[in-house]
py3Dmol code that shows the C-alpha trace and the ligand (Angstrom):
import py3Dmol

protein = """\
ATOM      1  CA  MET A   1    -112.975  39.370  28.273  1.00  0.00           C
ATOM      2  CA  ASN A   2    -112.484  43.046  27.380  1.00  0.00           C
ATOM      3  CA  VAL A   3    -109.229  44.640  26.330  1.00  0.00           C
ATOM      4  CA  SER A   4    -108.645  46.693  29.426  1.00  0.00           C
ATOM      5  CA  TYR A   5    -109.086  43.645  31.614  1.00  0.00           C
ATOM      6  CA  PHE A   6    -106.639  41.730  29.460  1.00  0.00           C
ATOM      7  CA  ILE A   7    -103.996  44.496  29.728  1.00  0.00           C
ATOM      8  CA  THR A   8    -104.477  44.838  33.461  1.00  0.00           C
ATOM      9  CA  SER A   9    -104.055  41.142  34.015  1.00  0.00           C
ATOM     10  CA  LEU A  10    -100.972  41.108  31.770  1.00  0.00           C
ATOM     11  CA  LEU A  11     -99.435  43.960  33.784  1.00  0.00           C
ATOM     12  CA  ASP A  12    -100.292  42.148  36.995  1.00  0.00           C
ATOM     13  CA  GLN A  13     -98.492  39.091  35.735  1.00  0.00           C
ATOM     14  CA  LEU A  14     -95.479  41.158  34.696  1.00  0.00           C
ATOM     15  CA  MET A  15     -95.290  42.836  38.087  1.00  0.00           C
ATOM     16  CA  ALA A  16     -95.524  39.462  39.735  1.00  0.00           C
ATOM     17  CA  GLN A  17     -92.648  38.259  37.565  1.00  0.00           C
ATOM     18  CA  MET A  18     -90.565  41.334  38.424  1.00  0.00           C
ATOM     19  CA  VAL A  19     -90.668  40.370  42.066  1.00  0.00           C
ATOM     20  CA  TYR A  20     -88.541  37.389  41.052  1.00  0.00           C
ATOM     21  CA  ILE A  21     -86.563  38.943  38.241  1.00  0.00           C
ATOM     22  CA  LEU A  22     -85.353  42.010  40.101  1.00  0.00           C
ATOM     23  CA  PRO A  23     -83.466  40.224  42.876  1.00  0.00           C
ATOM     24  CA  VAL A  24     -81.968  37.898  40.269  1.00  0.00           C
ATOM     25  CA  LEU A  25     -80.718  40.890  38.265  1.00  0.00           C
ATOM     26  CA  VAL A  26     -79.241  42.438  41.407  1.00  0.00           C
ATOM     27  CA  LEU A  27     -77.507  39.167  42.279  1.00  0.00           C
ATOM     28  CA  VAL A  28     -76.112  38.704  38.771  1.00  0.00           C
ATOM     29  CA  THR A  29     -74.693  42.247  38.846  1.00  0.00           C
ATOM     30  CA  LEU A  30     -73.231  41.594  42.287  1.00  0.00           C
ATOM     31  CA  PHE A  31     -71.632  38.285  41.260  1.00  0.00           C
ATOM     32  CA  LYS A  32     -70.017  39.955  38.282  1.00  0.00           C
ATOM     33  CA  SER A  33     -68.500  42.770  40.310  1.00  0.00           C
ATOM     34  CA  ARG A  34     -64.794  42.931  41.102  1.00  0.00           C
ATOM     35  CA  TRP A  35     -65.664  43.390  44.770  1.00  0.00           C
ATOM     36  CA  PHE A  36     -67.544  40.138  44.857  1.00  0.00           C
ATOM     37  CA  LYS A  37     -64.784  38.246  43.054  1.00  0.00           C
ATOM     38  CA  GLY A  38     -62.300  39.586  45.569  1.00  0.00           C
ATOM     39  CA  LYS A  39     -64.522  38.581  48.455  1.00  0.00           C
ATOM     40  CA  LEU A  40     -65.129  35.200  46.937  1.00  0.00           C
ATOM     41  CA  GLY A  41     -61.380  34.620  46.653  1.00  0.00           C
ATOM     42  CA  GLU A  42     -60.879  35.529  50.284  1.00  0.00           C
ATOM     43  CA  PHE A  43     -63.773  33.377  51.306  1.00  0.00           C
ATOM     44  CA  LEU A  44     -62.328  30.410  49.433  1.00  0.00           C
ATOM     45  CA  VAL A  45     -58.938  30.827  51.063  1.00  0.00           C
ATOM     46  CA  ASN A  46     -60.396  31.073  54.526  1.00  0.00           C
ATOM     47  CA  THR A  47     -63.066  28.460  54.398  1.00  0.00           C
ATOM     48  CA  SER A  48     -62.476  25.937  51.655  1.00  0.00           C
ATOM     49  CA  ALA A  49     -60.158  23.981  53.899  1.00  0.00           C
ATOM     50  CA  LYS A  50     -62.931  23.872  56.478  1.00  0.00           C
ATOM     51  CA  LEU A  51     -65.723  23.288  54.014  1.00  0.00           C
ATOM     52  CA  ARG A  52     -64.173  20.615  51.928  1.00  0.00           C
ATOM     53  CA  LEU A  53     -61.778  18.809  54.213  1.00  0.00           C
ATOM     54  CA  ASP A  54     -63.373  16.896  57.050  1.00  0.00           C
ATOM     55  CA  ASP A  55     -62.039  18.468  60.236  1.00  0.00           C
ATOM     56  CA  LYS A  56     -62.272  15.163  62.048  1.00  0.00           C
ATOM     57  CA  ILE A  57     -59.548  13.897  59.728  1.00  0.00           C
ATOM     58  CA  TYR A  58     -57.673  17.051  58.731  1.00  0.00           C
ATOM     59  CA  HIS A  59     -56.514  19.388  61.487  1.00  0.00           C
ATOM     60  CA  LEU A  60     -55.734  22.897  60.325  1.00  0.00           C
ATOM     61  CA  ILE A  61     -53.166  24.919  62.244  1.00  0.00           C
ATOM     62  CA  LYS A  62     -52.571  28.526  61.215  1.00  0.00           C
ATOM     63  CA  ASN A  63     -49.560  30.822  61.573  1.00  0.00           C
ATOM     64  CA  VAL A  64     -46.889  28.517  62.868  1.00  0.00           C
ATOM     65  CA  THR A  65     -43.594  30.112  63.811  1.00  0.00           C
ATOM     66  CA  LEU A  66     -40.557  28.081  62.864  1.00  0.00           C
ATOM     67  CA  PRO A  67     -36.965  28.653  63.937  1.00  0.00           C
ATOM     68  CA  THR A  68     -34.312  29.383  61.310  1.00  0.00           C
ATOM     69  CA  GLU A  69     -30.544  29.868  61.494  1.00  0.00           C
ATOM     70  CA  ASP A  70     -31.021  33.621  61.711  1.00  0.00           C
ATOM     71  CA  GLY A  71     -34.291  34.023  63.569  1.00  0.00           C
ATOM     72  CA  THR A  72     -37.772  32.759  62.811  1.00  0.00           C
ATOM     73  CA  THR A  73     -40.062  32.223  59.840  1.00  0.00           C
ATOM     74  CA  GLN A  74     -43.810  31.810  59.516  1.00  0.00           C
ATOM     75  CA  ILE A  75     -45.848  29.025  57.940  1.00  0.00           C
ATOM     76  CA  ASP A  76     -49.392  30.138  57.048  1.00  0.00           C
ATOM     77  CA  HIS A  77     -51.132  26.793  57.144  1.00  0.00           C
ATOM     78  CA  ILE A  78     -50.265  23.298  58.279  1.00  0.00           C
ATOM     79  CA  ILE A  79     -52.763  20.485  57.929  1.00  0.00           C
ATOM     80  CA  VAL A  80     -52.067  17.414  60.046  1.00  0.00           C
ATOM     81  CA  SER A  81     -53.746  14.083  59.262  1.00  0.00           C
ATOM     82  CA  ILE A  82     -53.060  10.390  59.238  1.00  0.00           C
ATOM     83  CA  TYR A  83     -52.235  10.926  55.541  1.00  0.00           C
ATOM     84  CA  GLY A  84     -49.333  13.130  56.517  1.00  0.00           C
ATOM     85  CA  VAL A  85     -48.409  16.655  57.483  1.00  0.00           C
ATOM     86  CA  PHE A  86     -49.252  19.125  54.693  1.00  0.00           C
ATOM     87  CA  VAL A  87     -47.242  22.325  54.728  1.00  0.00           C
ATOM     88  CA  ILE A  88     -49.110  24.889  52.637  1.00  0.00           C
ATOM     89  CA  GLU A  89     -47.522  27.978  51.163  1.00  0.00           C
ATOM     90  CA  THR A  90     -50.203  30.316  49.832  1.00  0.00           C
ATOM     91  CA  LYS A  91     -49.536  32.844  47.093  1.00  0.00           C
ATOM     92  CA  ASN A  92     -52.031  35.606  46.505  1.00  0.00           C
ATOM     93  CA  MET A  93     -51.262  36.485  42.926  1.00  0.00           C
ATOM     94  CA  LYS A  94     -53.036  37.238  39.719  1.00  0.00           C
ATOM     95  CA  GLY A  95     -51.927  37.275  36.118  1.00  0.00           C
ATOM     96  CA  TRP A  96     -49.890  34.702  34.270  1.00  0.00           C
ATOM     97  CA  ILE A  97     -47.441  32.591  36.211  1.00  0.00           C
ATOM     98  CA  PHE A  98     -44.375  31.057  34.572  1.00  0.00           C
ATOM     99  CA  GLY A  99     -42.146  28.703  36.489  1.00  0.00           C
ATOM    100  CA  GLY A 100     -40.569  25.295  36.749  1.00  0.00           C
ATOM    101  CA  LYS A 101     -39.804  22.869  39.534  1.00  0.00           C
ATOM    102  CA  ASP A 102     -36.064  23.565  39.480  1.00  0.00           C
ATOM    103  CA  GLN A 103     -36.032  27.247  38.549  1.00  0.00           C
ATOM    104  CA  ARG A 104     -34.707  29.581  41.204  1.00  0.00           C
ATOM    105  CA  THR A 105     -37.106  32.378  40.301  1.00  0.00           C
ATOM    106  CA  TRP A 106     -40.553  32.369  38.770  1.00  0.00           C
ATOM    107  CA  THR A 107     -42.232  35.142  36.791  1.00  0.00           C
ATOM    108  CA  GLN A 108     -45.595  36.795  37.216  1.00  0.00           C
ATOM    109  CA  LYS A 109     -46.898  38.654  34.183  1.00  0.00           C
ATOM    110  CA  ILE A 110     -49.766  41.117  34.254  1.00  0.00           C
ATOM    111  CA  PHE A 111     -50.345  42.670  30.816  1.00  0.00           C
ATOM    112  CA  LYS A 112     -46.883  43.922  29.869  1.00  0.00           C
ATOM    113  CA  GLU A 113     -45.450  44.075  33.330  1.00  0.00           C
ATOM    114  CA  SER A 114     -43.490  41.170  34.628  1.00  0.00           C
ATOM    115  CA  HIS A 115     -42.186  40.572  38.077  1.00  0.00           C
ATOM    116  CA  LYS A 116     -39.829  37.916  39.415  1.00  0.00           C
ATOM    117  CA  PHE A 117     -40.383  36.074  42.656  1.00  0.00           C
ATOM    118  CA  GLN A 118     -38.679  33.248  44.525  1.00  0.00           C
ATOM    119  CA  ASN A 119     -39.705  29.741  43.494  1.00  0.00           C
ATOM    120  CA  PRO A 120     -42.294  28.957  46.188  1.00  0.00           C
ATOM    121  CA  LEU A 121     -41.235  25.295  46.137  1.00  0.00           C
ATOM    122  CA  PHE A 122     -37.754  26.336  47.321  1.00  0.00           C
ATOM    123  CA  GLN A 123     -39.270  28.605  49.929  1.00  0.00           C
ATOM    124  CA  ASN A 124     -41.487  25.816  51.226  1.00  0.00           C
ATOM    125  CA  TYR A 125     -38.665  23.265  51.037  1.00  0.00           C
ATOM    126  CA  LYS A 126     -36.936  25.062  53.905  1.00  0.00           C
ATOM    127  CA  HIS A 127     -40.161  24.965  55.898  1.00  0.00           C
ATOM    128  CA  THR A 128     -40.784  21.273  55.303  1.00  0.00           C
ATOM    129  CA  GLN A 129     -37.172  20.346  56.064  1.00  0.00           C
ATOM    130  CA  THR A 130     -37.186  22.229  59.362  1.00  0.00           C
ATOM    131  CA  LEU A 131     -40.525  20.769  60.348  1.00  0.00           C
ATOM    132  CA  LYS A 132     -39.455  17.286  59.274  1.00  0.00           C
ATOM    133  CA  GLU A 133     -36.395  17.520  61.481  1.00  0.00           C
ATOM    134  CA  LEU A 134     -38.289  18.907  64.468  1.00  0.00           C
ATOM    135  CA  LEU A 135     -41.136  16.415  64.287  1.00  0.00           C
ATOM    136  CA  GLN A 136     -38.806  13.580  63.279  1.00  0.00           C
ATOM    137  CA  LEU A 137     -40.774  12.651  60.198  1.00  0.00           C
ATOM    138  CA  ASN A 138     -39.676  10.882  57.028  1.00  0.00           C
ATOM    139  CA  ASP A 139     -40.250  12.046  53.439  1.00  0.00           C
ATOM    140  CA  GLN A 140     -43.476  10.057  53.099  1.00  0.00           C
ATOM    141  CA  GLN A 141     -44.985  11.747  56.136  1.00  0.00           C
ATOM    142  CA  ILE A 142     -44.616  15.349  55.055  1.00  0.00           C
ATOM    143  CA  HIS A 143     -46.002  17.043  51.956  1.00  0.00           C
ATOM    144  CA  SER A 144     -45.205  20.444  50.502  1.00  0.00           C
ATOM    145  CA  VAL A 145     -48.185  22.172  48.886  1.00  0.00           C
ATOM    146  CA  ILE A 146     -48.187  25.482  47.027  1.00  0.00           C
ATOM    147  CA  ALA A 147     -51.602  27.107  46.748  1.00  0.00           C
ATOM    148  CA  PHE A 148     -52.059  29.993  44.335  1.00  0.00           C
ATOM    149  CA  MET A 149     -55.129  32.022  45.265  1.00  0.00           C
ATOM    150  CA  GLY A 150     -56.668  34.835  43.301  1.00  0.00           C
ATOM    151  CA  GLU A 151     -56.908  34.754  39.564  1.00  0.00           C
ATOM    152  CA  ALA A 152     -53.532  33.391  38.611  1.00  0.00           C
ATOM    153  CA  THR A 153     -53.170  31.264  35.496  1.00  0.00           C
ATOM    154  CA  PHE A 154     -50.287  28.852  35.080  1.00  0.00           C
ATOM    155  CA  LYS A 155     -48.629  29.309  31.710  1.00  0.00           C
ATOM    156  CA  THR A 156     -46.109  26.511  32.175  1.00  0.00           C
ATOM    157  CA  GLU A 157     -46.614  22.973  33.321  1.00  0.00           C
ATOM    158  CA  MET A 158     -46.504  22.776  37.113  1.00  0.00           C
ATOM    159  CA  PRO A 159     -45.767  19.831  39.394  1.00  0.00           C
ATOM    160  CA  GLU A 160     -48.912  18.378  40.956  1.00  0.00           C
ATOM    161  CA  ASN A 161     -48.241  19.941  44.351  1.00  0.00           C
ATOM    162  CA  VAL A 162     -48.377  23.426  42.838  1.00  0.00           C
ATOM    163  CA  THR A 163     -52.089  24.166  42.824  1.00  0.00           C
ATOM    164  CA  GLN A 164     -54.525  26.898  41.913  1.00  0.00           C
ATOM    165  CA  GLY A 165     -57.797  27.847  43.615  1.00  0.00           C
ATOM    166  CA  GLY A 166     -59.248  24.837  45.405  1.00  0.00           C
ATOM    167  CA  GLY A 167     -56.694  22.541  43.775  1.00  0.00           C
ATOM    168  CA  TYR A 168     -54.791  22.169  47.024  1.00  0.00           C
ATOM    169  CA  VAL A 169     -57.810  20.432  48.563  1.00  0.00           C
ATOM    170  CA  ARG A 170     -57.850  17.972  45.670  1.00  0.00           C
ATOM    171  CA  TYR A 171     -54.109  17.417  46.099  1.00  0.00           C
ATOM    172  CA  ILE A 172     -54.457  16.788  49.829  1.00  0.00           C
ATOM    173  CA  LYS A 173     -57.340  14.402  49.232  1.00  0.00           C
ATOM    174  CA  SER A 174     -55.284  12.526  46.635  1.00  0.00           C
ATOM    175  CA  LYS A 175     -53.026  11.242  49.407  1.00  0.00           C
ATOM    176  CA  ILE A 176     -54.925   8.236  50.663  1.00  0.00           C
ATOM    177  CA  THR A 177     -52.237   6.073  52.229  1.00  0.00           C
ATOM    178  CA  PRO A 178     -52.116   6.450  56.012  1.00  0.00           C
ATOM    179  CA  VAL A 179     -48.562   7.315  57.074  1.00  0.00           C
ATOM    180  CA  LEU A 180     -49.200   8.372  60.671  1.00  0.00           C
ATOM    181  CA  THR A 181     -51.214   6.818  63.480  1.00  0.00           C
ATOM    182  CA  GLU A 182     -53.968   8.734  65.281  1.00  0.00           C
ATOM    183  CA  SER A 183     -51.755   9.094  68.332  1.00  0.00           C
ATOM    184  CA  GLU A 184     -48.834  10.364  66.247  1.00  0.00           C
ATOM    185  CA  VAL A 185     -51.195  12.915  64.698  1.00  0.00           C
ATOM    186  CA  LYS A 186     -52.268  14.002  68.168  1.00  0.00           C
ATOM    187  CA  ALA A 187     -48.688  14.318  69.376  1.00  0.00           C
ATOM    188  CA  ILE A 188     -47.690  16.382  66.330  1.00  0.00           C
ATOM    189  CA  ILE A 189     -50.644  18.765  66.760  1.00  0.00           C
ATOM    190  CA  GLU A 190     -49.795  19.218  70.420  1.00  0.00           C
ATOM    191  CA  LYS A 191     -46.167  19.882  69.719  1.00  0.00           C
ATOM    192  CA  ILE A 192     -46.977  22.496  67.083  1.00  0.00           C
ATOM    193  CA  GLU A 193     -49.783  24.161  69.012  1.00  0.00           C
ATOM    194  CA  GLN A 194     -47.892  24.437  72.234  1.00  0.00           C
ATOM    195  CA  GLY A 195     -45.183  26.363  70.414  1.00  0.00           C
ATOM    196  CA  ARG A 196     -42.580  23.829  71.437  1.00  0.00           C
ATOM    197  CA  LEU A 197     -40.902  23.848  68.036  1.00  0.00           C
ATOM    198  CA  ILE A 198     -38.460  26.640  68.792  1.00  0.00           C
ATOM    199  CA  SER A 199     -37.356  25.307  72.152  1.00  0.00           C
ATOM    200  CA  SER A 200     -36.838  21.786  70.813  1.00  0.00           C
ATOM    201  CA  TRP A 201     -34.905  23.232  67.870  1.00  0.00           C
ATOM    202  CA  LYS A 202     -32.527  25.015  70.246  1.00  0.00           C
ATOM    203  CA  THR A 203     -32.040  21.815  72.228  1.00  0.00           C
ATOM    204  CA  ASP A 204     -31.359  19.916  69.000  1.00  0.00           C
ATOM    205  CA  ARG A 205     -28.751  22.465  67.904  1.00  0.00           C
ATOM    206  CA  ALA A 206     -27.026  22.353  71.277  1.00  0.00           C
ATOM    207  CA  HIS A 207     -27.095  18.544  71.183  1.00  0.00           C
ATOM    208  CA  VAL A 208     -25.567  18.391  67.689  1.00  0.00           C
ATOM    209  CA  ALA A 209     -22.874  20.899  68.647  1.00  0.00           C
ATOM    210  CA  HIS A 210     -22.092  18.824  71.747  1.00  0.00           C
ATOM    211  CA  LEU A 211     -21.891  15.603  69.707  1.00  0.00           C
ATOM    212  CA  ASN A 212     -19.572  17.237  67.161  1.00  0.00           C
ATOM    213  CA  GLU A 213     -17.307  18.441  69.947  1.00  0.00           C
ATOM    214  CA  LYS A 214     -17.292  15.015  71.545  1.00  0.00           C
ATOM    215  CA  SER A 215     -16.515  13.178  68.308  1.00  0.00           C
ATOM    216  CA  ALA A 216     -13.712  15.639  67.494  1.00  0.00           C
ATOM    217  CA  GLU A 217     -12.241  14.927  70.900  1.00  0.00           C
ATOM    218  CA  ARG A 218     -12.462  11.174  70.290  1.00  0.00           C
ATOM    219  CA  MET A 219     -10.811  11.585  66.906  1.00  0.00           C
ATOM    220  CA  ASN A 220      -7.868  13.291  68.573  1.00  0.00           C
ATOM    221  CA  GLN A 221      -7.483  10.534  71.128  1.00  0.00           C
ATOM    222  CA  ASN A 222      -8.139   7.767  68.608  1.00  0.00           C
ATOM    223  CA  LEU A 223     -11.161   6.577  70.570  1.00  0.00           C
ATOM    224  CA  CYS A 224     -14.243   4.941  69.053  1.00  0.00           C
ATOM    225  CA  PRO A 225     -16.309   7.671  67.338  1.00  0.00           C
ATOM    226  CA  LYS A 226     -19.492   5.902  68.370  1.00  0.00           C
ATOM    227  CA  CYS A 227     -19.016   5.001  72.005  1.00  0.00           C
ATOM    228  CA  GLY A 228     -15.667   6.478  73.060  1.00  0.00           C
ATOM    229  CA  ALA A 229     -14.026   3.131  73.882  1.00  0.00           C
ATOM    230  CA  VAL A 230     -10.407   2.291  73.005  1.00  0.00           C
ATOM    231  CA  MET A 231      -9.781   1.212  69.388  1.00  0.00           C
ATOM    232  CA  VAL A 232      -7.554  -1.660  68.320  1.00  0.00           C
ATOM    233  CA  LEU A 233      -5.865  -2.281  64.986  1.00  0.00           C
ATOM    234  CA  ARG A 234      -7.638  -5.033  63.061  1.00  0.00           C
ATOM    235  CA  GLU A 235      -7.440  -6.550  59.616  1.00  0.00           C
ATOM    236  CA  VAL A 236     -10.202  -6.995  57.031  1.00  0.00           C
ATOM    237  CA  LYS A 237     -10.653 -10.768  56.608  1.00  0.00           C
ATOM    238  CA  LYS A 238     -12.844 -11.018  53.519  1.00  0.00           C
ATOM    239  CA  GLY A 239     -13.821  -9.193  50.370  1.00  0.00           C
ATOM    240  CA  GLU A 240     -11.948  -6.880  48.089  1.00  0.00           C
ATOM    241  CA  ASN A 241     -10.419  -5.012  51.039  1.00  0.00           C
ATOM    242  CA  ALA A 242      -9.004  -8.203  52.615  1.00  0.00           C
ATOM    243  CA  GLY A 243      -5.669  -7.574  54.305  1.00  0.00           C
ATOM    244  CA  LYS A 244      -6.359  -3.899  54.794  1.00  0.00           C
ATOM    245  CA  GLN A 245      -5.921  -2.615  58.328  1.00  0.00           C
ATOM    246  CA  PHE A 246      -8.455  -0.550  60.237  1.00  0.00           C
ATOM    247  CA  TRP A 247      -9.184   0.611  63.768  1.00  0.00           C
ATOM    248  CA  GLY A 248     -12.053  -1.266  65.362  1.00  0.00           C
ATOM    249  CA  CYS A 249     -13.854  -0.618  68.619  1.00  0.00           C
ATOM    250  CA  THR A 250     -12.913  -2.929  71.522  1.00  0.00           C
ATOM    251  CA  GLY A 251     -16.628  -2.954  72.285  1.00  0.00           C
ATOM    252  CA  TYR A 252     -17.221  -5.153  69.192  1.00  0.00           C
ATOM    253  CA  PRO A 253     -19.700  -6.798  68.540  1.00  0.00           C
ATOM    254  CA  ARG A 254     -21.796  -4.589  70.837  1.00  0.00           C
ATOM    255  CA  CYS A 255     -20.385  -1.521  69.075  1.00  0.00           C
ATOM    256  CA  ARG A 256     -19.372  -1.534  65.428  1.00  0.00           C
ATOM    257  CA  GLY A 257     -17.475   1.750  65.499  1.00  0.00           C
ATOM    258  CA  VAL A 258     -14.541   1.793  63.043  1.00  0.00           C
ATOM    259  CA  ARG A 259     -12.007   4.246  61.701  1.00  0.00           C
ATOM    260  CA  GLU A 260      -9.822   4.029  58.685  1.00  0.00           C
ATOM    261  CA  TYR A 261      -6.224   3.245  59.454  1.00  0.00           C
ATOM    262  CA  TYR A 262      -4.524   6.020  57.488  1.00  0.00           C
ATOM    263  CA  ASP A 263      -6.674   8.704  58.985  1.00  0.00           C
ATOM    264  CA  SER A 264      -5.495   7.929  62.520  1.00  0.00           C
ATOM    265  CA  ILE A 265      -1.769   7.764  61.778  1.00  0.00           C
ATOM    266  CA  SER A 266      -1.420  11.516  61.821  1.00  0.00           C
ATOM    267  CA  THR A 267      -2.887  11.720  65.303  1.00  0.00           C
ATOM    268  CA  GLN A 268      -0.471   9.225  66.815  1.00  0.00           C
TER     269      GLN A 268
END
"""
ligand_1 = """\
1
ZN
Zn -17.395 1.753 70.079
"""
view = py3Dmol.view(width=600, height=400)
view.addModel(protein, "pdb")
view.setStyle({"model": 0}, {"cartoon": {"style": "trace"}})
view.addModel(ligand_1, "xyz")
view.setStyle({"model": 1}, {"stick": {}})
view.zoomTo()
view.show()
């Protein structure tokens, strides 16, 4: 083997290696770039729910409009499953995040600049309460989840439903007790997707207002607050209140409507 042959074959080998090394170098540079990190963040927000939560079990609904006292509000993501309804509030923030469960405002700090923002748990509480009322769910059936995206770092201890990156997926998956049936899940999805939330909210409000009016009327006439029947004066037979008088519904035992005695004297 002569020297020139040796060098040529060495160069050949190097060139062959470069074919592999070059793309790797390009990829490494790309992965390190700010652009890529930004894209990656976006990608995670948009697809991690799809990628990591089985869509046969978890149904993602985006941009849900909810009614409020003074108009409407938007929920970015709702995930409906037999493990409950997950109401997700996403926060696209970087820097250091300071906050506590019961603090009204939280702080974001980037270098020396700090910025206050509303406690996202409070913000999402309104969403979950409205949704709970509209879908007639109990506390076990609805979950509030805060998902910080971007490069935020928590600098204070956060409750487990305040998550970072893909943490919200882990949180959702940690709920393993079924609290809704398949048909309830279906009904909830339909109700949300058909945009029936606002109309049913208006009906609810009107209904409550009507009930309040009706019960005020009954109060004035000393009628049973529950069914509107005539009330009669009765006496407590047993217990520490024995001997005390009260108004009881004449529909007893079918109706157990009562009123305190003193509170009706003024209306007589
Ligand atoms: Zn009654």
